[in-house]
N, C-alpha and C positions, 0 to 999 in steps of 0.2 A: 527549456523555455518555460516562462512563467505562464499562469492560466490566462491572463489578459491577453498576452501576445498570441498564444495558441488560439484562443477564441477568434482573434482578429484574422489569423491566417485561414482558418477553416470556413469562416463565414461566407466568403464569396464563391467557394468551390461548388462546381456542379455536382450534384449527388447522383450516384448510381446505386442500384440495389439488385437483388435477385430473390426470387421466391424462396430459395433455400437459406437465405441469410436471415437467421434468427435474430442476431444482434450485430449491427454494423455502425456506420458513421452517423446515422440518423440520431443516435444517442451517444452521449459521452460516457461509455462504460469501460470496464477494465480490459476487455479482450473481445474479439470478434467470435461468433458462433455460427457455424454453417452446418445445416442439417445434411447427413449423407443417407439416411434412411429412417424408418419409423422408430428405431430404438438407439440410434447412434448420430451424434454430431461431433465435429471437431471444434476445438477451442484454439484460436490462434493469437499470439501476442508477441511483441518485441520490446525490448528494453536494453539500454546500455548507458554508461556514464563513466567519468573519469575516476581515478582512485579515490577512495574515501578512507583508506588506511595505507600504511607503508608496506606492510607484508604482502607481497604479490599473490601468494597462494590464498590467503584470507580474502584479498580483493576479489579474486576469481570466484571464490565460494560465495561471497556476499552478493556479487553481481548476478550469479546464477540463481540464488535464492530469491533475489528481488524479481528477476525475470519470471520465474516459476510462479510467484505469488499471484500474478493476475489470473492464471488458469484456476488456481484454488478458489479465488474470490468469485469465479463464475460457477463454482460447484463441480469442476472437472478434475481429472486426474492427468498428470503429466506423463507423456510417453516419449518424447524426443525433443532435442534442441539443436539449433544450428548457431555456431559461434558468429559474432559480429565484432570485429577487432579493428582498432586504429592503433598503430604503434610507431614510435619515432625510430629513425634509422640509426641514431646514435646511442641507443640503449642496448645492453647485451640481450641476445635472443633467449638466454637462460631465464630471464625475468618473464618473458611472454610464455615460455614453457611452464613456469609455475602458475601463472594466472590461468592458463587453459587447464591445467591439472586440477586446480581448485574448482573450476566450474564443472569439469567432468565428474569429480568425486561427489560433488554436491547433487548432481543429477542422479548419479548411481545410488544415492541413498534411498531413493524411491523406485529403483528399478528402471529408471529412464536412461536414455543414452544420448550422448552428443554424437551426431552423425555427419558433421562436416562444418562448413563455415566459409567466411569471406574476410580477407584482411586488406587493409590500405595503410599506407604510411601516413603519419599524422604527427603534429608537433607535441601532442599530449597523448599518453595512453588512454584508450577507451575500450571498454569491454562490456559485453552483455550477450544475450541469446534471443533468437527468435525461437519461441516455444510452442510446441504442439501438444494439445491434450484431448481427451475424450470426455464427453458427457452425454447423458440421456436428454433428448430434446425437451422433454417435459419436466426436467429436474435442473434446468438452468437457473442460476442465481443471478439477479441484476441489482443495479443500484436503485432502481424504481421499485415501488411495491411496499414501502413502509406504511403501516396503518395506524390511525390513532389508537392509543393504548398499548402499542408495542413497547417493549423494553429494549434498550440499547446496550450492546456489549462490545468490549474490545479485548484483544487477546495478547497484546504486547504493550509494554510501557512506551512512553514518548520521550523525546529529547535527543534523538540521534544526531540531528543536524548541529546542534549546539556542541555536543561532546566531540564530535569528529572535527569541528572547527577548532575547538581548543586543542585537539591533537595536531592539527596543521600549524598551530601557533607555538607548539611545544610547551604548553602550560598545563596539560592534563596529566593526572596521576595515572600510573600504570593499571591500578585496579579498576578505576572507573572506565578507562578505555577498554579494557579486557571484557568487562560486563557488557559494554555497548556492542563490541564486536560479536560477542556470543549471541546477543539478541538479534543482530542483523543476519548472522549466519544460520539461525534456527528457522527451519522451513515452516510454512504455515500448513504443511501436509496433514498433520495430525489434527489440528484444529478444524481444518476443512472436513476431514473424514467424520469428525464428531457432529458437525453441522449437517452433513448429508444424512447421517443416521437419524437425526431427528426429523429431517425432511423439509422440503420446500413448503409444505402446507403449514408449517410452523415458523420457519425462518423466511420472513417476507422480503427481505432486502439485505444485500451484502456488498462490501467493497473491501479494499485493503488501503491502509494508510501509507502513502508514499510522498512524493515531492510537493503536493499541494497542502500537506499538513492535515491534522485532524479536522480543522475547521473547514478547509477547502473541500475535503472529500465528504464531509457531513453535509456541507451545502449543496453538493451535487446530488447526494441522496435525497435531501429534502426537496430540491427542485424537481427531480424526476419522479418522486412519489406523488407530488401534487397535493395541494389542500392540506398539508400537514406542517407543523413545526417540529423540528428535532431539537429537544430540550436537553442540553449537555450540562452536567453538574461539574463545575470547576473543582469542587472538594473531592469528587470521585475519580477524576482523571488521574491515571497512574503515570509517574515520571521515573525514568531511570536514575539510579544513585548518581549524584553529582551534576545532574541536568541543571537544577536551579542555581547551584553554585557557579557554574560557568556562564549561565545566562546573566547572572548578576555581575560577572566580570566582563560582560559585553562580547562574548564569544558567539556572535550571531552570524549565521551564513546569510548571503545575499538573498536567499529564497524567503527569509523572514519578511523583509520589506516588500518584496513582489506579492507575496501571498496576502499581506496585510492591505496593500494597495488595491488588489483586485476585490477583496471582500468588503472593503470599508469606504473606498472612494466612490463618489457619485451616490447612487442609492445603495445603501449598506446591505449586504447579503447576510450579515449576522448581527443580531442585537445583543449587546452586552447588558444584562441586568445584574451585574455583579461588579463590585469595586475591587478588581484584581490587582495584586501587586505587580509591578512592571515586569519582573522576570517571568511570572506565570502568564501574563498576557503575551510576552514574546514567545513562550514555548508553545502556546496554542496555534501560533502561526508557523512553527518550525517545520521545515521540509524534512520528512523522514525518509530513510533509505531501508528497504525491506522491513517495513513496519508490520503491525498486526492486522488481523481481520476485524472488521467493524461491521456489526449486523444487528438487524431488528427482529425480535422474537415475539410471537404471540404471547400475551400475558398469562394465558392459561398453560403455557408449555415452558415457562421459565424454570420451574423446579427440575423438570426433565433435563434441560440443557445444562444447568448448573451441576446436576448430579453426574452427568455424562463427563464433563470437564474435570470434576473433582476426582472421579474414579480413575480417569486416565492421567491424573497429575499434570494436567495442561492448565496453564494460567488463564484466568478469565476475570474481568472486571466488569460490573454493571455501572454504566457511565451516564445513563439518562433514560429518557422516555419520549414517546412520540405523542403529540397532541394535535388537535385541529389547528390550522394556521397556514402560514405561507412562507416559511423559511427556516431559519436556524437561530436558536437562542441559547445564550450562555448564562447560567445562573449560579448562585452560590451552592444550593443543595437541591 
């Protein structure tokens, strides 16, 4: 569901809360956080979607990585997952076995376990997980909190939606698709661990880049942080090999137009201070699957975070900065 439709659905709901609910429906964050005691809280999230690749095992692994990512964006560690499955009656059950194995193996990479699940029949396969994690109540990362002067970082390149759409149209080359699949399947676990090591006193805001695209999720961060502009540099944004090529060919998923409409129709939520080529403009609205972490860091701690990522051989791109303002800005540099 696009951001505009989701906003419309949630608006009339009666809101309930609880004293132990640290993060809930009152803000649009990546996961819910419920405090169990002075030093422990649970992080809970759920995500599922139709296949983005043909290989059922990799589809399962990617769906699991995507589901787990929300826990990492909140500063937590994944401990357990519950499968959520929709599957057609006329497909071989062996395909579902491979999907579930891919999800279970991805969870096992970090010592987490799939402990059960629920299945329904559906016309199209759908898979994901309800994921549980743990976090210290005082070390929760949220979308809000970015401060003027902060530096913005991203841990994975963009363009997944365009490349997987090219795959669905059978026009993508094998190497480009393989690189995109590897990016989607790579967990945000190590990046999140490095962020936690630097600490919430230095990392003021964090989210992961998924279906609303880099601009949609950056807009959420700007809105929840209040009184700031998130200034993204078009020249610094990293894109997967082949992303621009297939964007130029018009391999655009439907989420591009939905994300663009939500952010630009009516009162624009993003200001373009750059004359971007058409393919680049399409790519910043591209819905990502299992994208990277996007976070704001105290400017006095950037050398520390960059050194930590370099030492761990984890990719990291500096993509912008935070200034006083009221929204999201895209610039040349």
